[in-house]
C-alpha positions in Angstrom: 0.3 0.2 -0.2 2.1 2.4 -1.2 2.3 5.7 0.9 -0.9 6.0 1.3 -1.1 8.3 4.0 -0.4 10.6 0.9 -3.2 12.2 0.1 -3.7 13.6 3.6 -0.1 14.8 3.3 -0.5 16.6 0.1 -3.2 18.7 1.1 -1.6 19.9 3.9 2.4 20.3 1.9 -0.6 21.9 -1.3 -1.1 24.2 1.0 1.7 25.5 2.3 2.9 25.5 -1.5 -0.2 27.3 -2.2 1.1 30.4 0.4 4.4 30.1 -1.0 3.5 30.5 -4.1 0.7 33.0 -3.6 3.3 35.3 -1.5 5.7 35.0 -4.7 3.0 35.4 -7.3 1.9 39.1 -5.4 5.4 40.7 -5.8 5.2 40.3 -9.7 1.6 40.9 -9.7 2.4 44.6 -10.8 4.1 44.4 -13.3 1.4 44.9 -15.8 -0.8 42.7 -18.4 1.7 42.1 -20.7 2.4 38.4 -21.6 5.0 36.9 -19.8 7.6 36.5 -22.4 6.3 39.2 -24.6 8.5 42.6 -23.5 11.5 41.2 -24.0 10.9 39.2 -27.2 9.3 42.8 -28.5 12.6 44.1 -27.4 14.6 41.6 -28.6 12.8 42.0 -32.4 13.2 45.7 -32.3 17.3 45.2 -31.8 17.5 43.0 -34.3 15.8 45.5 -37.1 18.0 48.3 -35.6 21.2 45.8 -36.9 20.0 44.8 -40.0 19.3 48.9 -40.6 22.7 49.2 -39.3 24.0 47.1 -41.6 22.6 47.7 -44.5 23.5 51.5 -44.6 26.9 50.2 -43.3 26.7 47.4 -46.8 25.9 50.5 -48.9 28.9 53.0 -47.9 31.6 50.2 -47.8 31.6 49.5 -51.4 32.1 53.3 -52.4 34.7 53.2 -49.2 36.5 50.4 -51.2 36.6 51.3 -54.4 38.1 54.5 -53.8 40.6 53.3 -51.8 44.1 53.9 -52.9 45.3 50.8 -51.0 42.3 48.5 -52.9 43.1 50.5 -55.9 47.5 49.3 -55.8 45.7 45.5 -54.8 43.4 45.2 -58.1 45.5 47.9 -60.1 43.2 50.9 -61.3 43.4 54.0 -60.4 40.0 56.0 -60.0 40.8 59.4 -57.5 38.0 62.1 -56.9 39.1 65.4 -56.2 39.5 66.0 -52.6 39.6 62.0 -52.3 40.7 61.6 -48.8 38.0 63.6 -47.5 35.5 61.6 -49.5 36.9 58.5 -47.8 36.8 60.4 -44.4 33.2 61.4 -44.5 31.7 58.3 -45.5 34.1 56.2 -43.3 32.7 58.6 -40.3 29.7 58.1 -40.7 30.1 54.5 -41.0 32.0 54.4 -37.7 29.7 56.6 -35.6 26.1 55.0 -37.1 27.9 51.4 -37.7 29.7 51.0 -34.6 27.1 52.5 -32.3 25.8 49.5 -30.8 29.7 48.8 -30.0 30.8 51.8 -28.7 27.4 52.1 -26.5 28.4 48.3 -25.7 31.8 49.8 -24.5 31.2 52.1 -22.2 28.6 50.1 -20.7 31.2 47.6 -20.1 33.2 50.1 -19.1 31.2 51.6 -16.2 30.5 48.0 -15.2 34.3 47.4 -14.6 34.2 44.3 -17.1 35.7 44.6 -20.4 34.3 42.1 -22.7 33.3 41.5 -26.2 31.8 44.7 -26.9 35.7 47.2 -25.4 37.3 45.1 -28.3 35.2 45.8 -31.0 35.1 49.7 -29.8 38.6 49.6 -29.4 39.9 48.1 -32.9 37.5 50.1 -34.5 38.1 53.5 -32.8 42.1 52.7 -33.4 41.5 52.4 -36.9 39.5 55.2 -38.0 41.1 57.7 -35.6 44.6 56.5 -36.6 43.3 57.3 -40.4 41.5 59.9 -39.9 44.9 61.5 -38.7 46.4 60.5 -41.8 44.1 62.1 -43.8 44.6 66.0 -41.5 48.3 65.1 -41.5 50.0 62.3 -39.8 52.7 60.3 -42.8 50.4 56.6 -43.2 48.2 54.5 -45.3 44.4 55.2 -44.2 42.5 52.2 -43.8 39.2 53.2 -43.7 38.5 50.1 -46.1 38.9 47.9 -43.2 37.3 50.0 -40.7 34.1 49.3 -42.9 34.9 45.4 -43.6 35.1 44.8 -40.1 32.3 46.8 -39.0 29.6 45.5 -41.7 31.3 42.1 -40.9 30.9 42.3 -37.0 26.9 44.0 -37.3 26.2 41.1 -39.7 27.6 38.6 -37.2 25.4 40.3 -34.5 22.4 39.8 -36.6 22.7 36.4 -37.6 23.7 35.8 -33.8 20.4 37.8 -32.6 17.9 36.0 -35.2 19.5 32.3 -33.6 18.7 33.5 -30.1 15.6 34.8 -31.4 14.5 31.8 -32.7 15.3 29.9 -29.5 12.8 31.8 -27.5 10.4 31.1 -30.6 9.4 28.1 -28.5 8.8 29.9 -25.8 6.8 32.8 -27.2 4.6 29.9 -29.3 3.8 29.2 -25.5 2.9 32.5 -24.7 0.5 32.9 -28.0 -1.1 29.4 -27.1 -3.5 31.1 -24.7 -6.9 32.1 -26.3 -7.6 36.0 -26.0 -11.5 35.0 -25.1 -13.7 32.5 -23.4 -17.2 31.5 -23.3 -18.4 31.9 -19.9 -22.1 30.3 -19.0 -24.5 32.3 -17.0 -27.5 30.6 -16.8 -29.4 29.4 -20.7 -27.1 32.2 -21.1 -22.9 32.4 -23.4 -21.4 35.4 -23.1 -17.6 36.2 -24.1 -15.0 37.5 -22.2 -11.5 38.9 -21.8 -9.7 36.2 -20.7 -8.2 38.2 -18.0 -12.0 38.5 -17.0 -12.1 35.1 -15.7 -12.5 34.5 -12.5 -12.1 31.1 -10.9 -15.0 28.9 -10.5 -17.2 30.0 -13.7 -18.1 27.5 -15.7 -17.1 28.3 -19.8 -17.8 26.4 -22.2 -15.7 25.2 -25.2 -16.2 24.7 -28.8 -14.6 21.8 -30.9 -11.2 23.2 -31.8 -10.8 26.4 -29.7 -8.0 26.4 -27.6 -8.7 25.6 -23.2 -8.9 29.4 -21.9 -8.1 28.0 -18.7 -7.1 25.4 -16.5 -10.4 24.2 -15.1 -12.2 20.3 -14.9 -15.2 18.6 -16.7 -18.6 19.0 -16.0 -20.1 17.8 -18.2 -19.2 16.4 -22.2 -16.6 14.1 -23.2 -13.5 14.8 -26.2 -10.1 14.3 -27.0 -7.8 17.1 -26.1 -4.5 17.8 -27.9 -2.4 18.6 -25.1 1.3 18.1 -27.3 2.5 21.5 -27.5 2.4 21.2 -23.2 2.9 17.7 -22.0 4.7 16.2 -25.2 1.7 13.4 -25.6 1.7 13.6 -29.3 -1.2 11.5 -29.3 -5.0 13.9 -28.6 -6.2 12.7 -24.9 -9.5 11.3 -23.9 -11.2 13.6 -21.1 -14.4 13.3 -19.7 -16.8 14.2 -17.0 -14.0 15.3 -13.4 -11.3 14.9 -15.6 -9.0 18.0 -15.1 -8.6 19.7 -18.5 -5.2 22.2 -19.2 -5.8 25.9 -20.6 -3.9 25.8 -24.1 -4.4 22.8 -24.8 -6.7 22.4 -28.0 -10.1 21.0 -27.6 -11.3 18.1 -30.0 -14.6 17.5 -31.5 -16.8 17.9 -28.9 -18.4 21.0 -27.0 -17.2 21.0 -23.2 -18.5 22.3 -20.2 -15.2 23.7 -17.6 -15.5 24.9 -14.9 -12.5 27.4 -14.0 -9.2 26.2 -11.5 -6.8 28.4 -12.4 -6.6 31.2 -14.3 -3.8 33.9 -15.2 -0.4 34.0 -13.0 -2.0 30.6 -11.1 -2.7 28.5 -14.3 -0.1 25.7 -15.5 1.3 27.5 -18.7 1.7 29.9 -16.8 3.7 27.9 -14.6 5.7 26.7 -17.2 6.9 30.2 -19.1 7.7 30.9 -15.6 9.6 27.9 -15.4 11.5 28.3 -18.4 12.5 32.3 -18.5 13.4 31.2 -15.1 16.0 28.8 -16.5 17.2 30.5 -19.0 18.2 33.0 -16.7 19.9 31.1 -14.1 23.6 31.0 -14.9 25.1 27.7 -14.9 28.4 26.3 -13.5 29.4 25.9 -17.4 28.7 29.9 -17.9 30.3 31.4 -15.6 32.5 29.2 -17.1 32.6 30.7 -20.5 31.6 33.7 -18.3 35.5 34.2 -17.1 36.8 32.6 -20.2 35.8 35.9 -22.0 37.3 37.9 -19.6 39.9 36.5 -19.4 40.7 36.5 -23.0 39.8 40.2 -22.8 42.6 40.6 -20.7 44.6 38.3 -22.6 44.1 40.7 -26.3 44.7 43.4 -24.4 47.9 42.9 -23.5 48.9 41.1 -26.6 47.6 43.7 -28.6 50.2 46.2 -27.2 52.4 43.8 -26.7 52.1 43.5 -30.5 52.5 47.5 -31.0 56.0 47.1 -29.3 57.6 44.4 -30.5 56.6 45.6 -34.1 57.9 49.0 -32.9 60.9 48.0 -31.5 61.8 45.6 -34.6 62.0 48.5 -37.0 58.3 48.1 -38.7 56.4 51.6 -39.6 53.5 52.3 -36.8 50.8 52.2 -39.7 52.4 48.5 -39.6 52.5 47.9 -36.0 49.6 49.9 -35.3 47.6 47.5 -38.0 48.9 44.2 -36.2 47.6 45.1 -32.7 44.3 46.2 -34.3 44.1 42.9 -35.8 44.4 41.4 -32.7 42.2 43.0 -31.2 39.3 42.1 -33.6 39.9 38.3 -33.9 40.0 38.2 -30.1 36.9 39.5 -29.7 34.8 36.6 -27.7 31.8 37.5 -29.3 31.5 33.0 -30.6 32.8 32.5 -26.0 29.6 35.0 -25.0 27.9 33.4 -27.4 28.4 29.6 -27.1 26.1 28.7 -23.7 23.8 31.1 -23.2 22.4 30.0 -26.5 22.3 26.7 -25.7 20.7 27.0 -22.4 18.2 29.3 -24.4 17.0 25.9 -26.8 17.5 22.9 -24.1 14.9 24.7 -21.7 12.2 26.3 -24.5 13.0 22.7 -26.3 12.5 20.8 -23.2 9.1 22.3 -22.3 7.5 21.6 -25.4 8.4 18.2 -24.8 7.0 18.4 -20.8 10.4 18.6 -18.9 10.3 21.3 -16.3 13.7 22.7 -16.3 14.1 24.4 -12.4 17.8 23.8 -12.4 19.9 24.1 -14.7 23.0 23.0 -12.7 20.9 20.2 -12.4 19.9 19.3 -16.1 23.4 20.4 -17.5 24.7 17.2 -14.8 22.5 15.1 -15.2 24.9 13.3 -17.6 26.9 11.6 -14.3 23.5 10.5 -12.8 24.9 6.8 -12.5 21.8 5.4 -10.2 18.2 6.3 -10.3 15.6 5.2 -7.4 11.7 5.4 -9.4 8.6 5.3 -6.9 7.4 2.0 -7.9 3.3 3.6 -8.4 2.1 5.5 -11.2 5.8 5.7 -13.1 6.9 2.7 -13.6 3.5 1.0 -13.0 0.7 2.3 -14.9 -0.7 3.6 -11.5 -4.1 2.8 -12.6 -5.3 0.2 -9.9 -8.0 -2.7 -10.6 -9.4 -4.5 -7.5 -8.7 -8.1 -8.1 -10.0 -9.9 -5.5 -11.9 -9.3 -2.1 -12.3 -11.7 0.7 -13.8 -11.9 4.5 -11.5 -12.9 6.8 -14.3 -13.1 9.8 -17.5 -14.4 9.5 -19.3 -11.5 10.3 -18.6 -9.6 7.2 -19.2 -10.1 3.6 -17.3 -9.2 1.2 -19.6 -6.4 0.2 -19.7 -5.0 4.5 -16.2 -4.8 3.4 -15.7 -2.5 -0.2 -18.3 0.1 1.5 -16.3 -0.3 4.7 -13.4 0.3 2.8 -14.8 3.2 0.1 -16.3 5.9 3.3 -12.2 5.9 3.6 -11.3 6.8 0.2 -13.7 8.4 -1.0 -11.9 11.3 -0.7 -8.7 10.6 -1.4 -6.2 10.9 -4.8 -3.8 8.0 -3.9 -4.3 5.3 -6.8 -4.8 2.3 -4.4 -8.5 4.8 -3.2 -9.4 5.3 -6.8 -9.3 1.5 -7.6 -11.3 0.7 -4.8 -13.9 3.5 -5.8 -14.1 2.6 -9.0 -15.0 -0.9 -7.7 -17.7 0.6 -5.6 -19.3 2.2 -8.4 -19.4 -1.3 -10.4 -20.9 -3.0 -7.5 -23.7 -0.5 -6.5 -22.7 -0.1 -3.2 -24.0 3.1 -0.9 -20.9 4.6 0.6 -21.2 7.0 4.0 -19.3 9.5 6.1 -16.7 9.0 7.7 -15.8 10.4 11.1 -12.6 11.6 12.9 -10.4 10.7 9.8 -6.9 10.7 10.4 -3.8 9.0 8.4 -1.7 6.8 9.9 1.7 7.6 8.1 3.1 5.5 6.2 0.6 2.9 6.7 -3.0 3.5 5.6 -5.8 5.7 7.1 -8.1 5.2 9.7 -11.9 6.8 10.7 -14.8 6.0 13.0 -17.5 5.0 10.1 -20.7 4.1 11.4 -19.9 3.8 15.1 -17.0 1.3 13.9 -13.4 2.0 14.1 -12.4 1.4 10.2 -9.1 0.9 9.6 -7.4 0.5 5.6 -3.9 -0.3 6.2 -0.8 -2.0 4.8 0.8 -5.3 6.2 3.8 -3.7 7.5 0.7 -2.4 10.1 -0.2 -5.7 10.7 3.1 -7.2 11.3 3.7 -3.8 13.3 0.7 -4.3 15.7 1.4 -8.5 15.8 -1.7 -9.3 13.6 -1.0 -12.2 11.8 -1.3 -11.7 8.0 -4.0 -15.0 6.2 -1.8 -17.3 4.0 -3.9 -16.9 1.3 -3.8 -12.8 1.1 -1.0 -13.1 -1.8 -2.1 -15.1 -4.9 -0.3 -13.7 -7.1 3.1 -12.1 -7.0 1.9 -8.2 -8.8 -1.1 -7.6 -6.7 -0.9 -5.4 -3.6 -2.6 -5.7 -0.9 -4.1 -3.7 2.0 -6.0 -5.0 4.7 -9.4 -3.9 6.6 -9.6 -4.2 10.2 -12.8 -3.4 12.2 -12.7 -1.9 16.1 -9.0 -3.8 15.8 -9.6 -7.5 13.9 -9.3 -7.8 10.8 -11.9 -8.2 8.9 -10.9 -9.0 5.3 -8.7 -7.4 2.3 -8.8 -6.2 -1.0 -6.5 -7.4 -3.8 -5.2 -5.1 -6.3 -3.7 -5.0 -9.8 -1.8 -1.9 -11.4 -0.7 -2.6 -14.8 3.8 -2.4 -15.5 3.6 0.5 -18.2 4.8 -0.8 -21.4 7.3 2.4 -21.4 9.2 1.5 -18.9 10.9 -1.8 -20.1 12.2 0.6 -23.0 13.4 3.0 -20.7 15.5 1.0 -18.5 17.3 -0.3 -21.7 18.5 3.2 -21.8 19.2 3.6 -18.7 21.3 -0.1 -19.1 23.4 0.9 -22.3 24.2 4.6 -20.3 25.8 2.7 -17.7 23.1 3.1 -15.4 21.7 1.7 -12.0 17.6 1.0 -11.7 16.2 0.7 -8.3 12.9 0.7 -7.0 11.3 1.5 -3.9 7.7 1.2 -3.0 5.6 0.8 0.1 4.6 -2.3 -1.3 4.9 -5.6 -0.1 7.7 -7.8 -0.6 6.7 -10.2 -3.9 5.1 -7.5 -5.6 8.0 -5.5 -5.2 10.1 -8.5 -6.2 7.9 -9.8 -9.0 7.6 -6.2 -10.9 11.8 -5.9 -10.6 12.2 -9.2 -11.9 10.2 -9.0 -15.0 11.6 -5.3 -15.7 15.5 -6.6 -14.6 15.7 -3.9 -12.5 19.6 -3.9 -10.1 17.5 -3.6 -6.9 14.2 -2.4 -5.2 13.4 -2.3 -2.1 9.6 -2.7 -0.4 7.5 -1.8 2.6 9.1 1.7 2.4 7.8 4.8 4.4 8.3 8.2 2.3 10.8 9.3 4.8 13.1 6.2 4.2 13.6 7.2 0.6 16.2 9.8 1.9 18.2 7.2 3.9 18.0 5.3 0.6 19.7 7.9 -1.5 21.9 7.9 0.8 22.5 4.9 0.9 23.3 4.7 -2.7 25.7 8.4 -2.1 27.4 7.0 0.2 28.7 3.8 -2.4 29.6 6.8 -4.5 26.6 6.8 -6.7 25.4 9.7 -8.2 21.9 9.2 -7.7 18.6 10.9 -9.2 15.5 10.5 -7.5 12.0 10.5 -8.6 9.0 11.1 -7.0 5.4 13.5 -6.3 7.7 16.1 -5.4 5.3 16.6 -2.6 5.7 13.0 -0.7 9.3 12.5 -1.7 10.9 16.2 -1.1 13.3 14.9 1.7 14.5 12.4 -0.6 14.2 14.7 -3.7 16.3 17.3 -2.2 18.8 14.9 -1.1 18.9 13.0 -4.4 21.8 15.1 -6.9 19.5 15.4 -9.5 15.6 15.6 -8.4 13.2 14.8 -10.7 9.1 15.1 -9.4 7.1 13.2 -11.8 3.8 13.9 -11.7 0.9 15.6 -14.9 -1.8 18.2 -15.4 -1.2 21.7 -12.9 0.2 20.3 -9.9 4.4 21.3 -11.0 4.9 23.2 -7.6 7.2 20.6 -6.4 9.3 23.4 -4.6 12.5 20.7 -4.0 12.3 19.0 -7.6 15.3 20.3 -10.2 13.4 18.9 -12.7 9.7 18.6 -13.2 8.0 15.9 -15.7 4.4 16.9 -16.3 4.0 13.4 -17.6 5.1 10.2 -14.8 6.9 8.8 -17.6 9.8 6.9 -17.3 10.3 7.1 -20.9 10.5 10.8 -20.4 12.7 10.2 -17.7 15.4 8.7 -19.8 14.7 10.8 -22.7 15.8 14.0 -20.0 19.0 11.9 -18.6 19.8 12.1 -22.4 19.0 15.5 -23.3 21.0 16.5 -20.5 24.1 14.7 -21.8 24.0 16.5 -25.7 23.4 19.5 -24.3 26.4 19.2 -21.9 28.5 18.0 -25.1 27.0 20.9 -27.3 28.3 23.2 -24.4 31.5 22.1 -24.6 31.9 21.8 -28.7 30.9 25.6 -28.8 33.3 26.3 -25.9 36.1 24.8 -27.5 35.6 26.1 -30.9 35.3 29.5 -30.1 38.2 29.2 -27.6 40.1 27.3 -29.6 39.6 29.5 -32.8 41.0 32.4 -30.3 44.3 30.1 -29.6 45.3 30.1 -33.3 44.0 33.3 -35.2 45.7 35.7 -31.9 48.9 34.1 -32.8 48.7 34.7 -37.1 47.2 38.3 -36.5 50.2 39.1 -33.5 52.1 38.1 -36.7 54.4 35.2 -35.4 54.2 33.8 -39.0 55.6 36.8 -40.8 59.3 35.0 -42.1 57.2 33.1 -44.1 54.8 35.6 -45.1 51.7 35.2 -43.9 50.1 37.8 -41.8 46.3 38.1 -41.1 44.6 41.3 -41.9 42.0 42.7 -40.2 39.3 42.4 -42.6 40.1 38.4 -43.0 39.7 38.4 -39.0 36.7 39.9 -38.7 35.3 37.5 -41.4 36.8 34.6 -38.9 35.8 35.5 -36.1 32.2 36.2 -37.7 32.2 32.9 -39.0 33.1 31.4 -35.6 30.1 32.7 -33.7 27.9 31.2 -36.9 29.0 28.2 -36.1 28.6 28.5 -33.0 24.8 29.3 -33.3 24.2 27.0 -36.2 25.7 24.2 -33.7 23.5 25.6 -30.4 20.3 25.4 -32.8 21.2 21.6 -33.8 20.3 21.1 -30.1 17.0 20.1 -30.9 17.5 17.3 -32.9 18.3 15.5 -30.5 15.4 15.1 -27.6 14.3 11.8 -27.3 16.7 10.3 -29.0 18.4 6.8 -27.9 
């Protein structure tokens, strides 16, 4: 009888969580009526449009700068010089520098104020050195201008940023899609009339009508009608799910071909969809260990680039080369060293992985735990509802006392179970409905921690308990109680004496076997903890080929199991419902809360699975590995590129006749950024792959 006190504790824990959520939501209440994620999204679009406009203006001006540049003319062997040619180049280049280069100059000032020099500092310094040196040559300084290099550098930087920002926008589009899933209106039922109201005017307990093909405007419970709902964008479940009276519906899902009446449970900020959006946004903003690593690398690269840049200038001058040549080498070093790709390497992967995860029913609350899921060496599963369907059906009712018939045992037991959502209770109530037995109301209801429930029914003290309770009370368990090893048996005590027992069977999920194969293939040991008896636990364990099991476990003992596995050097993932199993989830290296519908308030879990499907946990671990791999690939590409390019820009191969020019350096730098962005986008293909 797995965690049979579950429903009582759950109600208490949920009320605590509710208060926490409410307190938290009050802080965010006055942020306006803009849907979550929309404000940042629109700002991002405006920035993309701004970069696009600056790029095209710069590109148009770059052509005449290139055409009339003496260095380019000399290279291609032609000569077309306009009257006042240097001043025309200066004027065009000034527009390019101040208009095209403005985002970099602005970014440089922002970094200086924060005392954190980075990518913008390097770009701003490179273009400023190029511009002011070239301007000086126009007004009397001896030397050759490189306005053409300034123009091409800014144009390439702008297109690099433009492409990068489009990639980031693409990554956040999945989140934006979630934001846009809610309809703007709802059909509220008022007596015999139906009125169309704005979504923000919808209240808890309103009855709404959902027509075929419409989006569900709020979380709620069906009061009338049966339909198939498409929840794929919310839960990752590709097949439409059948819903009928008393079933929950999630706001944002799409109704099938029948009309439904729904009683509203959660609206606005309390809705499932908004909680998902908020979690995704928070996860995307959260800096992981990997991101901190990339930030540190970018900062050090900035210092190294500045040191090498000025060192290069000094060395070439000391070697007797012209100032303009030494300056060009310095400029090139600073352009090449720009940690643009490095700054993009991790955040882009973070944005994509959290958004794609949410679309597939994996809600990441703790980025670091998600990345560390690649280290998992042992996973501890709850049995009921995760490895098994959690859909108990009564297989036998036996009387152990002649004064009570099987119907009477069922009737008295059901009085205690009628308000519970626990799978065993649901199975007993389902049987009651089939037999048309009338249920009476219990008095003085009480949960017996980890072992069952008790109450007064029609003047009798009735207990529905696990075999562990019988052993503790020294009550003999009937020999024929367990006829089938895969059955779960609960015992009914009336006035302290064993009256009978009810056996239920819980079918193993077909996905469990496949998931366990994936774990084994990835060298992950699989254990199961259950409140069920030894026989049932052993039968499920053997059927699925688990590495071990723990039977008749109380909720608080799961922490000890996690600690025991950790003491053996295992990196442990724990799966549980997020309420009863909170201590074990907190103790585990990675805590995964499972549970469908709107119940996603698991405060102690690192990751929440919308569905209680073990295949999703396998997908989660594999996707965590794929995400980490992408981060490493991007970091290696971004920093490895600099390791090779900076010495070439400084001129280490000068004696061989090869030096890397600023424009070519800028091309390669932007190319590295684009490659990092494309590599991050490839992550979308990894979800759910074995």
